[in-house]
N, C-alpha and C positions, 0 to 999 in steps of 0.2 A: 247492453251499457244504457243507463238512464242519465239523461242530462237535464238540468234545471234550467229555468228561463235565464239566470244568472249566467250559468255557464255558456250558454248560445252566445248572449250577450256579449260575454268577454271575447270569445274566440271570434265574433264578428269584429269587435274593435281592433283586435290584434291583426287580423287582416288587413283592416282599413290602414294600420300603422304600418305595414309593411309596404303597402301601397303608396305611403306618403313618405318614404325612406328618401327620396330624391327631391323633395318639395320643399319651398321656404318656409311653409307653415308646420313643418314635423314636430319642433319642440312644443310649440302651442297645442297641438293636436295631443301629444304625449301627456303633458301635465294637465291636460282637460281630462283625458282618460284616467289618469291615477288619482284625480282630485274626486271623482265620482265614487270611488272605493275608500279613500282616505282624505280628509280636509287637510289643507295646510294653506299658509297665508302669502308664501314668498318661494321663490325657486330660481335656480340657475343653472345652467348647463356649461361648464368649462373644462378646461385641459391643464392640469399641473404638469409642470415640466421643471426639469433640472436646470434648463437654460436661461430661465428668467421668469418674468411675471406670468401669472396666469392668463390663458387666452379664453376669452369668452365667445361662446358660440352664440348664446340666447339668455334673457334675464327677462324677469317680469319687470313690467314698467312702473313707474312710480305712481301717486295715486292721480297726478294729472297728465300721466302719458308721458312723461318726459324721463330720462335716463335718473337713476337714483344716485344723489351725490355721495350719499355715505357709502354706496358701493364704489364710487370712482376713487374714493379715500384708500378704499379695499385694495384695488389694483394697484395704486400707487406704492403701497409698501406694507400695508397693513395683513395683507395676507400671510407675510412672515410670522404673524403672531396667530394664525388661524390653526385650531387643534387639528383640523381635517387635512390641511396642508402639511404640518408638521409629521402628521401620521403618515401621509402617503410617502412622504421623503424618507422617513425612519425605516418603514417596513411596507414595501409596497406589497398591496394585496388587493384582491378582486371579491367584491361582495357588497353586503348593506351593513352599514355601521351607523351608530347612534353616537350623539354627541358625548355622551355620559361614558362610553367605550374609550374615546380617545381624548377627552378633555383631561388636563393636567390636574393636580389636586386643588390648587388654589385658581382655577380659571375664573370663578364667579367673583372673585375679590379683586380682579386686575382692572386696569383702567381700560385695557382693550374691551373688557366685558361691558364695563359700565358706560364708557363713552361711544362704542360701536356696536357691539352684538347685541346689549339689551335693546337699543334703539332699533336696529336693522332687523334683527332676527326675533327678538323679544323672549322666548322662552325655550324652545327645543329645535333641533335640527336633525334631519339625517341624511344620509348620502348613498348613493349608488356609484360605487368605485369600479371602474372596468380598466384593469390594468394591461397596458399595451406592450411594454417593454420596460427596462430598468429605470427609464428617465421620464416617462410619462404615464399618466393617469387621466383618464377620460371620467368625468364625473357629473352626475346629477344630483344637486342638492335641495332638500325640501325643508323651508323654515315655518314654523308654527308660533303662533302666540298661546298655545297650550301644550302641554307634555304629551307626546304621543303615548298613547295606551299599549300596553302589551297586546292586546287584540289587534289594533292597527300594525304594529311591527310583526305580529305574525302573518299578517294579510299580505304585507309588504314582502316578507321573507319568501312567501309562497309563490307570488309573482315575480321576485327576483331572477330567474333565469331568462324569461320573457323580456324584463326592461333591459338587462345586460346584453342579451343577444341584439336587442333593437341599437343600443348605444353603439355597438362595435359595428353593426353594418351601417350606421349614419356615419361615421368617421369619416371615409372615404369622400363622401359629398362635401365635407366641412373642409376638407385638405385640399381641395380644387383649387388652381391659382387665384381666381377671382375672389375666393373666400378666406385666403390666408391674410392675416395681419403683417405688415413687413415689419423687421425686427427694429425696435428703436435702440437709440445709443445708451439707453438707461437699463437696458436688459444685460444679464449677466451674472458673475457671483455677487451677491447681494452685501457680501463683508466687504468687498472693494469700494462698492458704491456708497455703503454707508460710512466707512472709514473716511472717505474723501469728505463728505458731506459733513460729517463731526468735526473732521479738521477745519473746514470752512467756517464752519458755525461757532466753534467754541476754541478752536486753537489746539485741540487735544488729538494725541496720536494714541488711539486705543489698539490694542493687540487683537489678533485673531481671536484668540480664548476668550477675552474680554468682550468682544463682541458676542460670542456664541453665550456666554454667560448671562450677559445684557437681554439678549433676545428671549432665551429660555425664562429669565426671571419676568419679563414681561408678559410672556404667554401663560403664566400662572404656575410654573414649576417651582416646587420648594427646591431648598438646597440640596436636599437628599436625592430627589429626582434629577436634578441638572449634575449631581456627581456620577450617578448612574449613567446618564445618557452621554456624558462625556469622558467617562472612566477616570474620573479623579476623585480626590478625597473631600469630603464636605468643608474640611478646612482650607482646602486650596479654592474651593468654591468662594468662600468667605473673604480669601485674600483678593481674588480677582474682583470681587464686587466692592470692596474697600478701594484699591485701586482706580477702579472704574469712576467711582463717586468723587474721589479726589481730584482726578484729573479733569472731571466735567464741572467741579464746583457744584455739585449737588447733595442733598442729604435724603431725598425720597425718591420712592418707585414713580411717583406721580411727575416729578420734575424730569426722571429719565424718559418717561413716555412721551412728553412734550418735546423732548430733543429728537426722541425718534421720530416723530410726526414731522417736525421741522425739517429733519434731514432728507425725507423723502420727497420734499417739495422744493429743495434746494438747488 
């Protein structure tokens, strides 16, 4: 067997990562290793769950070293519009996924893309998903100001088994009692929280189906995609949209997004 210097360096680094599994700097060490092979500009390690907001294990700091305020908005409720979050809830799978594979048809036209994603991630995102059970997905997301090339994706796919194995082995250390974030009163079914907030803000009583249609609209789904996801007709989608806009007294998706943001902070 013939090994190159790059092969030897990779295996040495993986050995060091295994040694670091129980250490506080595990995530920083892992992203530095990945960055040697594929450049990226931002990253976050988090746990998607059906029980409430994502739980963040580690994230890249802001330019001044402080927590990123835009990401705090994400955790308050914008995650509900995240293509990766939606995909993990609709079809739980383990693997490496590109933004182009999970983003809805009109994603780049959404207020979420223009006012959050474009500013926080900028151009492209890939995510390692480690499916733990029906409700939970452990994720490592890498964001870039440039589109990831096919060669870079191929390389990440090649080392994917190593990365997913490390993620799975790291989880028990994240779930130790001293590391677990206590549940907040705002966790739970997002529809219940959003319905209550909208009623408080606008005095409007939206149905669960109207909330589903509104969220999928804001995430970038076309009427056809919404109909397919909810197993209803396109005409029914349009009716729900009309009723929702009428109840809220709005005429545009931009206004709907503003109400969505207000509701998260209510």
